[in-house]
C-alpha angles and dihedrals in degrees: 000000000000097000123132126215127217136186111202121193117196109204109208098211133070126244100033112150104180136031119202132154115260098239093179092062100032115012093169091059092050091049093048093048092050091048091051091050091048088054096053106276110139110225116209133176129190131186124221143196112241126200130167088265105032151029114208121186110233124172141348116264122217114254118224113186096158 
């Protein structure tokens, strides 16, 4: 119908460079995320700076689904 789907992961620590599913701990999640991406879901990840009083989105993180 012309809609797009996204999965956004907010990484609650600064300085992260790459997001990838942890297949050793949860293979089913990794497989499902790859299947979603293969079927048109755009996967995004963003880092953030966390303080006791705030969470501020910072920069995009590279996605590695290989």
